[in-house]
C-alpha positions in Angstrom: 13.5 19.4 3.4 13.5 20.3 -0.4 10.0 19.6 -1.7 11.0 19.8 -5.3 11.6 16.5 -7.2 15.0 16.0 -8.7 15.4 15.2 -12.4 15.3 11.5 -11.9 12.2 11.6 -9.8 10.5 13.9 -12.4 11.4 11.3 -15.1 9.8 8.5 -12.9 6.7 10.6 -12.4 6.3 11.6 -16.1 7.0 8.2 -17.5 4.7 6.5 -15.0 1.9 8.9 -15.8 2.2 8.4 -19.5 2.5 4.6 -19.2 -0.5 4.3 -16.9 -2.6 6.6 -19.1 -2.0 4.5 -22.1 -1.8 1.0 -20.6 -4.2 1.3 -17.7 -7.2 3.5 -18.7 -10.4 3.1 -16.6 -11.7 0.5 -19.0 -8.8 -1.7 -17.9 -9.3 -0.8 -14.2 -12.9 -2.0 -14.5 -11.8 -5.3 -16.1 -9.2 -5.9 -13.4 -11.6 -5.2 -10.6 -14.1 -7.6 -12.1 -11.6 -10.3 -12.8 -10.7 -13.2 -10.4 -7.1 -12.3 -10.1 -7.3 -8.5 -9.9 -4.3 -8.0 -12.0 -2.9 -8.4 -15.5 0.2 -10.6 -16.0 0.9 -8.9 -19.3 0.8 -5.5 -17.7 2.8 -6.8 -14.7 5.6 -7.9 -17.0 5.7 -4.6 -18.8 6.0 -2.7 -15.5 8.8 -5.1 -14.5 10.7 -4.3 -17.7 10.5 -0.6 -16.7 12.2 -1.5 -13.4 9.3 -0.6 -11.2 9.3 -3.9 -9.3 12.8 -3.3 -8.1 13.0 0.4 -7.5 14.4 0.0 -4.0 16.1 -3.4 -4.6 19.9 -3.1 -4.6 21.5 -3.4 -8.0 23.4 -6.6 -7.2 20.0 -8.4 -7.0 18.8 -7.0 -10.3 17.1 -3.9 -8.9 17.4 -0.2 -9.6 18.9 0.7 -6.2 16.9 3.9 -5.7 15.4 5.3 -2.5 12.0 5.0 -0.7 11.4 8.6 -1.8 11.7 7.5 -5.4 9.4 4.6 -4.7 6.8 7.1 -3.3 6.9 9.2 -6.5 5.9 6.1 -8.5 3.1 5.1 -6.1 1.6 8.6 -6.2 1.1 7.9 -9.9 -0.5 4.5 -9.1 -2.9 6.4 -6.8 -3.7 8.8 -9.7 -4.5 5.9 -12.0 -6.5 3.9 -9.4 -4.2 1.1 -10.5 -5.3 -2.3 -9.0 -2.9 -5.2 -8.5 -0.3 -6.6 -6.1 2.3 -3.8 -6.7 2.0 -2.4 -3.1 2.1 -5.8 -1.4 5.1 -6.9 -3.5 7.0 -3.7 -2.8 6.5 -4.1 0.9 7.5 -7.8 0.8 10.6 -6.9 -1.2 11.6 -4.3 1.4 11.2 -6.8 4.2 13.6 -9.1 2.3 16.0 -6.2 1.7 16.1 -5.3 5.3 16.0 -8.7 7.0 16.7 -11.5 4.4 19.8 -13.6 4.4 22.2 -13.3 1.4 20.8 -16.6 0.1 17.2 -15.4 0.4 18.0 -12.1 -1.3 19.8 -13.9 -4.1 17.0 -16.3 -4.6 14.0 -14.1 -4.4 14.8 -10.5 -5.1 16.0 -11.1 -8.6 12.7 -12.8 -9.4 10.8 -9.9 -7.9 12.6 -7.4 -10.1 12.0 -9.5 -13.2 8.3 -9.8 -12.5 8.5 -13.5 -11.8 7.6 -13.4 -8.1 4.6 -11.8 -6.4 4.9 -11.2 -2.6 2.4 -10.3 0.0 2.6 -9.6 3.8 0.3 -11.5 6.1 0.4 -9.8 9.5 -3.1 -8.5 10.4 -5.3 -10.5 12.8 -8.6 -10.0 14.7 -6.8 -8.7 17.9 -4.0 -6.9 16.1 -4.7 -3.1 16.1 -1.9 -1.6 14.1 0.7 -3.2 16.4 2.3 -6.5 15.3 3.4 -7.3 18.8 -0.1 -8.6 19.4 0.2 -11.3 16.7 -1.0 -14.6 18.1 -0.6 -17.0 15.1 1.5 -19.7 16.7 4.6 -21.4 15.4 6.2 -24.5 17.1 9.2 -26.6 16.1 8.2 -29.7 14.2 10.2 -32.1 12.0 13.4 -30.0 11.8 11.3 -27.0 10.8 8.2 -25.2 12.0 4.5 -25.8 12.1 2.1 -22.8 11.8 -1.5 -22.6 13.2 -3.6 -19.5 13.2 -5.5 -17.0 11.0 -4.5 -13.9 9.1 -7.0 -11.3 7.8 -7.0 -8.8 5.0 -4.0 -10.5 3.2 -3.8 -8.7 -0.2 -3.7 -10.8 -3.4 -3.0 -14.0 -1.6 -4.5 -16.0 -4.4 -1.9 -14.9 -6.9 1.1 -14.5 -4.5 4.0 -16.8 -5.0 5.1 -16.3 -1.4 3.4 -15.1 1.8 5.6 -13.3 4.4 3.8 -14.4 7.5 4.3 -12.6 10.9 4.1 -15.3 13.6 4.6 -15.8 17.3 7.3 -18.3 18.3 7.2 -17.6 22.0 5.5 -15.5 24.7 2.0 -14.1 24.6 0.3 -11.5 22.4 1.7 -8.1 23.4 5.2 -9.3 24.2 8.0 -7.5 22.4 10.0 -10.7 22.0 8.8 -13.8 20.2 7.9 -12.4 16.8 9.3 -14.3 13.8 8.7 -13.7 10.1 8.5 -16.8 7.8 8.4 -17.3 4.0 5.5 -19.6 3.2 4.3 -20.9 -0.2 0.5 -20.2 -0.2 0.0 -23.6 -2.0 1.4 -25.5 1.0 -0.9 -28.2 2.4 -3.0 -26.8 5.3 -3.4 -23.3 3.9 -7.0 -22.2 3.2 -7.9 -18.9 1.4 -11.3 -17.2 1.8 -12.0 -14.1 -0.2 -13.0 -10.9 1.7 -15.2 -8.4 -0.2 -13.9 -4.9 0.1 -15.2 -1.4 -0.9 -12.1 -0.8 -2.9 -12.8 -4.0 -5.0 -9.2 -5.1 -4.4 -8.5 -8.8 -3.8 -8.1 -9.5 0.0 -8.3 -12.8 1.8 -8.6 -14.5 5.1 -5.8 -17.0 5.3 -6.1 -20.0 7.7 -3.1 -22.0 8.7 -3.7 -25.6 9.9 -0.5 -27.5 10.8 1.4 -25.9 7.9 4.9 -27.2 7.7 7.7 -24.6 7.0 11.5 -25.1 6.7 13.9 -23.4 9.1 15.6 -21.9 6.1 12.5 -19.8 5.4 12.9 -17.6 8.5 13.6 -13.9 7.9 15.5 -11.8 10.5 16.1 -14.5 13.1 14.0 -16.3 15.7 11.9 -14.3 18.2 13.6 -11.0 17.1 11.4 -10.0 14.2 9.4 -7.2 15.7 11.9 -4.3 15.0 12.1 -5.6 11.4 8.4 -5.7 10.8 7.8 -2.4 12.5 10.4 -0.8 10.2 8.7 -2.2 7.1 5.2 -1.2 8.3 6.3 2.4 8.8 7.5 2.6 5.2 4.3 0.9 4.1 2.1 3.4 5.9 4.0 6.3 4.5 3.7 4.9 1.0 0.0 4.4 1.5 -0.4 8.1 2.4 1.3 9.1 -0.8 -0.9 6.7 -2.9 -4.0 8.3 -1.2 -2.7 11.7 -2.2 -2.4 10.6 -5.8 -6.1 9.7 -5.8 -7.0 13.0 -4.2 -5.1 15.0 -6.8 -6.9 13.2 -9.6 -10.2 13.9 -7.9 -9.3 17.6 -7.7 -8.3 17.7 -11.4 -11.5 15.8 -12.5 -13.7 18.1 -10.5 -12.0 21.3 -11.7 -12.5 20.2 -15.3 -16.1 19.3 -14.7 -16.9 22.7 -13.1 -15.6 24.4 -16.3 -17.9 22.4 -18.5 -21.1 22.0 -16.4 -23.4 24.9 -17.0 -26.2 26.1 -14.7 -28.1 29.4 -15.0 -26.3 30.0 -18.3 -22.8 29.9 -16.8 -20.2 27.4 -15.8 -20.7 26.3 -12.2 -17.0 26.9 -11.7 -17.6 30.7 -11.9 -19.7 30.6 -8.7 -17.9 31.8 -5.6 -19.1 28.9 -3.5 -17.8 26.4 -6.0 -14.4 28.2 -6.2 -14.1 28.1 -2.4 -14.8 24.4 -2.3 -12.2 23.8 -5.0 -9.7 25.9 -3.0 -10.4 23.7 0.1 -9.8 20.6 -2.0 -6.5 22.1 -3.3 -5.4 22.9 0.2 -6.3 19.4 1.5 -4.6 17.6 -1.4 -1.4 19.6 -1.1 -1.3 19.6 2.7 -1.6 15.8 2.8 1.1 15.6 0.1 3.6 17.7 2.1 3.2 15.8 5.4 3.2 12.4 3.6 6.5 13.2 1.7 8.0 14.6 4.9 7.5 11.2 6.6 8.8 9.4 3.5 11.9 11.7 3.4 12.7 11.1 7.0 12.4 7.3 6.6 14.7 7.6 3.5 17.3 9.5 5.5 17.2 7.0 8.3 15.8 9.6 10.7 13.1 8.9 13.4 9.8 9.3 11.8 7.1 7.9 14.1 5.6 11.2 15.0 5.7 12.5 11.4 4.2 9.3 10.2 1.2 9.6 12.6 0.7 13.2 11.5 0.8 12.2 7.9 -1.7 9.4 8.3 -4.1 11.5 10.3 -4.0 14.4 7.8 -4.1 12.1 4.8 -7.1 10.2 6.2 -9.1 13.3 6.9 -8.0 15.4 3.9 -8.6 12.7 1.3 -12.0 12.0 2.7 -12.9 15.7 2.5 -11.6 15.8 -1.1 -13.7 12.8 -2.1 -16.8 14.2 -0.4 -16.4 17.6 -2.1 -15.7 16.0 -5.5 -19.0 14.0 -5.2 -20.9 17.1 -4.2 -19.6 19.3 -7.0 -20.3 16.6 -9.6 -23.9 16.2 -8.3 -25.7 13.0 -9.3 -23.1 11.8 -11.8 -20.6 11.7 -8.9 -22.1 8.6 -7.5 -22.8 6.9 -10.9 -20.7 3.8 -11.3 -20.5 4.4 -15.0 -18.5 7.6 -14.2 -14.9 7.3 -13.1 -15.0 9.2 -9.8 -16.1 6.2 -7.8 -12.8 4.5 -8.2 -11.2 7.2 -6.1 -13.7 7.7 -3.3 -14.0 3.9 -2.7 -10.2 3.6 -2.5 -9.9 6.6 -0.2 -12.3 5.0 2.3 -10.5 1.7 2.1 -7.1 3.2 2.5 -8.2 5.3 5.5 -8.5 2.0 7.4 -5.1 0.6 6.5 -2.0 0.9 8.7 -4.0 2.6 11.5 -7.2 4.6 11.6 -7.4 8.3 12.3 -8.5 7.6 15.9 -5.7 5.1 16.6 -3.0 7.5 15.4 -4.6 10.4 17.3 -4.5 8.4 20.5 -0.9 7.4 19.9 0.2 11.0 19.0 -1.7 12.4 22.0 0.0 10.0 24.4 3.4 11.1 23.0 2.6 14.8 23.3 
């Protein structure tokens, strides 16, 4: 694997960094976190005009037609900027449509995603689902020529602003069965859907979504009846890899903020960065951030190449979870009291690092899975 970015990827990185620095400073991040929607429609449209909403969408549907590796470069910059909003959920939803949607669904929805006119979110997590969609229990039964959904989804990001929910359901069998998983497109404003906000440490907008006799057309199925598990697993693998890269972006920013702070914070008539103990801690942070970056991008690269990546993905999530937590802890320690002051920008990163650690499998879950394979 070549760890160097190509010229196109460097352009994506540099343009994204410049744009987010100008358009999404921490004052804007604060406003978005405190708002009801958690995102800016104006900023969303600007990003769509840059092609960011359709990086991996094929060109025939208005996208850029680049790879998941190119997508990861963009999301590392989102991590650096602590950018809130439904970019992640929309990217994952679009990928699910790219991989499993019918020609009609792709034609109808993907062009609206790329133009910034459609926000997507994936609803798959449930109380008994531990990083394995085979245990989904939200039930779907035939009704009136279509389907009827009953059940509850948890931690659905930005459901209140989403135009479509991509709901992972069970159409036959019992939780744990490989067959019987079906993905449906659902309008969140449909009668019988109830949204309840869930407060999170990252201050992102997540919701509990209850479905009570919700009617869905048979045309809104993605990937076929009862055979949706391979599709959703494929998309969740890409989502987990992308989450690791976004975590790395935050860790890199924490490292740079801390390095700069230790140059300007004086104690005993000298910058604290000149003390050996501080330099060792910064070196540990550098090793952690880069180690997490390499394993995260290795997983992304294998997924981009269509190679098996389950083991590499588990390793990436384990290392990213641990390394980014260590970076966050060290950044707080080296900043001292100001590191936990909410008026200072560091908290955006350690809050998000803790929240991201729990997404797409915890460290313990991935360790158990990796250990069983070994």
